[in-house]
C-alpha positions, 0 to 999 in steps of 0.5 A: 500500500502506498500513501495514497491508498492509506489516505483513501482508506482512512478518509473512507473510514472517517466519513460515516462518523461525520455524516452520523454526527451531522445527522444527529446534530440536525435531529437535535436542531429539529427537536429544539425547533419543534419544542419551540413551535409547540410552546408557541402553539400552546401559548397561543391556545392559552391566550385564546382560552383566557380571552374566552373566559374573560368574555364569559365572566362579563 
């Protein structure tokens, strides 16, 4: 084996690890975004509920 072959083997072995790390990072980012979306949606629902309760109490 010459140095070019060794480098290509090393490079091919490290690529899946980088790809897995990137996918994991994107999954984490998407989970955080989803959490914020749900929090925003719930807060919007809660505000609407509070307004309805205020109108009913009048």
